[in-house]
C-alpha positions, 0 to 999 in steps of 0.5 A: 583247227582253230577253236572258233572253227570247232565252235562253229562246226559244233553249233552248226551240227547241234542246230541241224540235229535239233532242227533249230533255226537262227531265229529260234536260237536268238529267241532262246538266248534273247539276242539279235539274229544278226549277232548269231549270224556273225558267230559263223563268220567273225569268230 
C-alpha cells in the first residue's frame, strides 16, 4: 500500500468519525475545497 493510499484512508476515516465535511475541513485549514478533493484522487 502506498503512503498516499494510507493518507487518504486515514483522512476519510477521521472525517467520517468526526462528521467533518470537505467544506468544514477546508474552512479549518483555510484552503479551497477543490484542493482537498484533489487529495483523494491525485496523491
